N, C-alpha and C positions, 0 to 999 in steps of 0.2 A: 503494499499499499505506499504510495509514493505520497511523500509530503507535497500539498498543493503549492505552487509556485507563488500565488498570490497570499497564502499566508506569510511566506517569508519577506515578500514585499511590504506587506502591512507593516511587518515589525520594523524593517528598515523606515519605512516611512512616517512612521509615529515615535520613533526613537527619542525626539526631544519632549514629547508628551510625556511619553513613558517616564522618562527621568524627572519631570515637573511632579508626576503623581509620586515617584520614590522620595522626593522631597516633602511632599506633605505628610508622608508616613514617617521618616526620620525628624520630622519637626514635633513629633508628639513623644517626651521622654517617658517612655513606658518602662521604667526600671523596676523591675520585679524585687531586687534585695534591700530595697529601702522603703520604708512604710510610708513616708511622707509623699512618693510619688504614685501610690497605690490609685488614687484616683485618674492619674495619667494612663496607667495601664487598662483601666475599664475603658477611658475615652479611645485607647486605641482599637480596642474590642469593637466598640460602637463603629468605629469608622472602616474597619475591615469589613465588619457583618454587612454594613452599608454597601461597600465596594462590591462584595461577593453578591448580594442580592440584586442590585443593579446589571449584573452580567448573566442574570438568569438562574443562578444557584440558590435552591432551596436552604435554608439556615435554620438552625435551632441554637440558640444560647444555652449552654448547661450552667446551672449554678453549682460550683464544685465545693459549696460551704465556706467554713472559716479555717483559719489558721492562727497559730502564736508566732510571732517573730519579734524579737528584741523586747520579749514581755508586754506586746502589745496585740491584742485581737483583731485581726484585720480580716476582710471578706477576700477569698480568692477569686482572682479573675476568672471569667467564664472561659470555658471550651467552646469553641465554635464548631460545631457540625454542619456539615453541607453536602449536597447532592445535586448531581444533573446528569440525566440520561438513566434509562432502564430498560435500555434494549437487551434482551437475554440473548441475543445472538452476539452482543459485544462482550468483551473482556471488560473488568471493573477495577480500575485503578485507585488506590486509596492515596492519597496525599498529604503529608504532615509537614507542619511547618510551626514555628513560634513566632509571637508578635511583641514578647518583651524583650528587654536588652540589659547589656552591662550598665552599672554605671559610668558616668561620665562628666568632669567639668574642665573647663579650658585651665584651669589651674593645676591639671594632672599634668600639664604638658603639652596639650592640643596646640596645633598653629592656628586652628580655626574654632568657632564655637561648635562645640560636638553636635548640638540638636538643630543644626542649620546645615543642610546638605550643599556642600561647596563643590562647584563643578570646575575643574581646573582643565581649561582648553588646550592647554599647552601638551598635558601629560595624559589627559583622558579620564583622570581618576575623580571618581565620586565621592567625596570625602564626609562622613557624618556616621556618628554612632547609629549602628544596625543597618547601614548600607551593605554588607556583605553577610550580618549576622542577627538576624534571618531574613529582614525586611525585603531586602533585595531579591532573594529568591522566591520568596513568596509572593511579591509583586510580579516575578517572571510568570508564575502562573496565572495571575491577573491579566498580564499581557496576552496570552495564549487563549484566555476566554474572550478576551474583548475581540480580538482577531475573528474569533469564530462567528460572534454574535454581530459583528457588523458587516462582514463578508457574507454572513448567511450560510456559512459553512457547517456541516454535520460534524460533531466531535467524533473521532475514530474509537472511541472508548467512553464507557460510562466513569464517571469520575465522582469519588467521595473525597470529602476534606475533613482534617481534625487538625485545628490549628487552637494551641495554648497559649498562656500569658504567663507561665511558671516556669519554663525551660531554664531559665539562668538562675534558678533558685531551687532546684530539684524536682520540678514538675509535680508539685504535690496535687493530689486529687485525680491525675491523670489515669494512672495506673487501675483505680477502682473504677473509674469511667469505663475504659475501655472494656475490663473484664465484666463489668455488669453489662455493657451495651451488648456484648456476645451473646448474653445468656437469653436475648429476647429474639433470637431465631429470624423469621422472617421480618418482625417488626424494626430488628436493629437496623441502625444506619450504616453499620458494617457488614450487613447481609450480602453474600456473592462477591465479595473482595477477593479478587485474583492475586493480588500482588500489592506492595507496598512501596513507594517511592519518596524519599526524602532528599532534600537539597539544603542540608545544615552543616557542610564540611567544605572543603578546599582542595584545589589540588595542591600536589607536593611542591611545585614552584610555579614560576610564571608563565611556562612555556607548554606544557603537556596536560592536556585535560586528562581525567582520571574516573575511575569508577572505585567505591571503597565497599569492601565486603567484610570488615572486622572494626571493632570500635574497644578502645580501652574502657572499664569500668572506672567507679570512683567511690571513694570513702572519704567524707570531708569531715575533719574534727577541728572543735573548739577547746582550746585548754586555756582554764582559767584558775588564776592563782590570787588569793587575796589574804590580807592580813590585818591590818590597822582599821580602826572603824571610819577613818576619813583620810584625803591626803596629808602629806607631812611634809615640814620643811627640812631639807637635808642638811642645813646649817646645824639644825637642833637635834634630829634624831639620827643623822648619818652615823653607821659604825655602832648603834644602839639597839638597832631592831633588825628583825630580818624582813628584808624588802622584796615585795614580789616580783617586781621587775628581774632582780637578779636571780631569782629563783628561775622564773620564766625563761628567760635567756639561756641559763644554763641548762634546762630540758629541751629545748628546741635546738640546741647546738648538738645535743645527742640522737638525733632523728635519722639525721642523712650526713654522709660526708660531702665535700667539694667536688668529689668525681662522680656523684650521684649515687652511690651505694646506699642502701637502706640498711640502717642500723638496727631496725626491730627485728629481733631474731625470729628466724622463720618465715618471714614475709618473701625474701628471695627463694628460699630453700623450694617455695611451691611451684617454681615454674622450671620446667623440663628444659634442658639444652636446645639450641636450634639444630636440625639434621642439615646435611650438605643439600638436599633437595630445596628446602626452605630457604636458605642461605643462598642458593643459585636465582631464586624470585627476586631476593632484595640487590642482587648484582646487577641485575636487567634493568632497575628502575632508573627513570631519567631523572635522577636526583643525586645531588654531589654535596661534598661539604660546604662548597662554596654558595649553594642554595641557600645553605642554612644560615650563612654568615652574610649573605645578601639579606636574608627575611629579617633578621634580628639586628642587623646594622653594625656588626661588631664580629671581629674573628675571636669568638669564644665558644666553639664546639669542644665537647669534651674529648674528641679523638679526631684525627686528620683520617681514620678510617672510615670510608662509606658505609660500609655494611654495618660496622658498629653503632655509628651515628643514628641510621635507618632503624636499626633494631631497637635503639633505646626510645624511639618514638612509637614503634609498631607493635613490639611483643615483648617488651620488658615493662616491669613496674616503675613506676617513678614516686618519689616523694619530695612535694614543694612546699615551701614555706610562703604563706601569702600576707600575712601582716599581724600587726599587734593593736589590738584596742585598748582604751583606758590609759595609755602614755601621753605624755605632752607632746604635741605636735604643732610645729609654726614657728615663725621667726623669733629671735630674742633668745634668752638664756633663763627660762624658767627652772629654778632648782627645787622641783618638788619631788616628792617620793610617792607614786601613786598607790592607794590603797588597794586596788585591784585591775590587775590587767589579764587581758587574754591573747593568746598566740591562735591564729588558724593556720592549720596545714592539710592537706589533702595526700591521699595516695591513687595514682592511676593504676587500676589493676587490671591483670591479662588472664585469659584462661589458662590453668584451672580454678584461679583465685575467684573467692566471693566475697562479698562485703561481711557477710555471716561468719566466714574463717578470719577474715583480718581484723576486724574491730576488737575481738578478745585479746588478740596478740599485742595490739597496739596499747590498749589499756592497762594490760598486765605489766608491760613494758615502762610505760610513763610512771604507774605508781611505783614500780620497783627504783627508777632512777630518782623520783621524787623522795623516796623514803630514806637513799641513802646521802641527801643534802642535810638531813637532820633539821628540816626548817620547821619552825612553829607556824608556818602560814598552812592555809587550807587549798588544796587541790582538787579540780571538778574538770572532769574530761567528758564531752560530749561529742555524739556523731550527729552532725547536723542534717545531712543527707548522704544518702548513697545509690548506685547504679552497678548492676553487674556487666561484665564484658559481654560482646556481642561477635559472633562469627556467622555469615551466610556462605551458602554454595553459589560460587561464581560462575560455575557452568549452567545455571538455571537459565531458562527463556528470557527472564526478566533482564538480567545480566546481557543477553545475546542482542536484546532490543536495544539496550542502552550503548551497547559498543557500535551498532550500526549505526544508531543517531549519531553518536561522537564522531564516528568516520563521515559521514554524511555533511555535518555542519564545520567539522573543524579539519576533515581531510588528512586525518592521522588515527590511528588506534589508540584507546585510552590504556595508561597504566592501570594496573589492577593493584589495589593497596589496602593495608589495614591503617587504620588512622590512630592518632594519639588522643585525641578528645573523647567525650563520653556523650550519649545520646540514650540514656535508659530505656526511652521508649521503644526503640528500635527492636528489644529483645522481647518486652512487653507484647508488640504488635506480632513478632514473628510466632511467639508461644501460643498468644491468646486466638490468634485467627488462624493459625497454621500455614501461613502462607511466605513465599518468598520477601526479604525485604532488601531493596536497592538505596544504596546512597550515590547520588546524582549532583555531584557539586557543581555550582555556579562560579564562585569566586576562586582567586588565586591564592597562591602559598603566601605571599607577602601583602596581605589584605589586612593584616593587624587587628582581626577580629579579637575582643577584650583588651584591646591595646589602646594608645592614642592614635589620633589621626587614622582612625578605621577607614576602610575605602573599598569599593569596588571599582574596578575599570569599566568604563562605558563599553568597550568592546566586549567583556566578559558579561556585562548587565544584557545587553541587546544580543549577542550571539547565544548566551545562555537561554533566553527567552526562546530563540528558536529551536535550541537542544531539546527543552522542554516539550514543546509540541511536536518536535520529529521524533521524539522517543514514545510519544502515545500513539503517531502513526506506526512506528515500528512494532507496538506492542499489539497494535489492531491486526496488523499482518500476519501475526505469528498463530498457528493452526494448532498450538500444543494445548 
């Protein structure tokens, strides 16, 4: 089933208008991890729901209840379920994406205002929070829908949508929704789904498109140490009391080495060594140490060996320290001893690791190391959220369709990759629906998702929209 040329032309002809719509989405600061932005996440859900309805999609906003974040009870943003097409002769594709974003302030080091989409005409970069993670890809699907609606073209497949507003903060409520929905049989919004497509990851580099068949899981911890009843003056109480910050820094310094080795006993031992055939896959990837250096903007890789660097991202666990709460931050020299401080860190896990196996190891180790300090402060360690790793069969027809679509749009075969990030819902969809899940990225490896100056290239946004549409036609053509 060839992709209609008028669809491809429509995307090209309407590129500027599509970018303008992306600007509207970026302008809504839908930060899910900060309670003060929760109304904006709801505003984003209403905006997206309106866009879908205007393009002929039947939608339902699902109330996911409430949750407690930073000691405050907040309503969870709704999940948006959608459907268009009910032809029993066609395959049904479920599309997932998320409309929430990571926090961003210009003072973090942005060159532009994070929630104003800046179009750099010279470089082709579309700069703004959420441009690549994940508003750009979601709007790519809207572009596909608009082209077909405007041109009067029939979609080659039935489409189902599931968009959420809490992906950047643990996808709370979504697993329960999916599992409940599946039990509804013919009344389920997921009834008849043949495969799932997710565009929430990136090329390995800035040259070669890829398809992703594996993701690391995640266990995210918060370690809190408290002592005095209030903040203290270091000139008065320094070297008189056990200081929470000193204890915290000591403990966090015992979690991971500078070369990335995880010091929590038992964590590294769970992962078997790579065999020769697997190593050969990594050797073939169009990815180099220089690509990593270009992406991070500095020559700071842990190794100069391509395979070991790639394995560090795709098939080995990693532990990263993320930040400290409760400590003095800002200009000047404030001589305070904080009464309570919290350190946040996470472990990206790989098969056969699970959060259930990792969590007790971490808690036992942290408690043992804290006991060695002989401190009179109090320790609390929490698992804030977690998700299991995921692997799919990349020989499935869903991947065959995506490979052909990539070759048609980009004139080259995609790399097949495992990814270092975590999207817990992939495993939930795979297990609950019993179907193949595909990760079909739109953005490049240097987009800077979760970082300052996040961007998506104009070419990736526009050609990526063509890719998503072409993928649907290739799925529609498969007789499996």
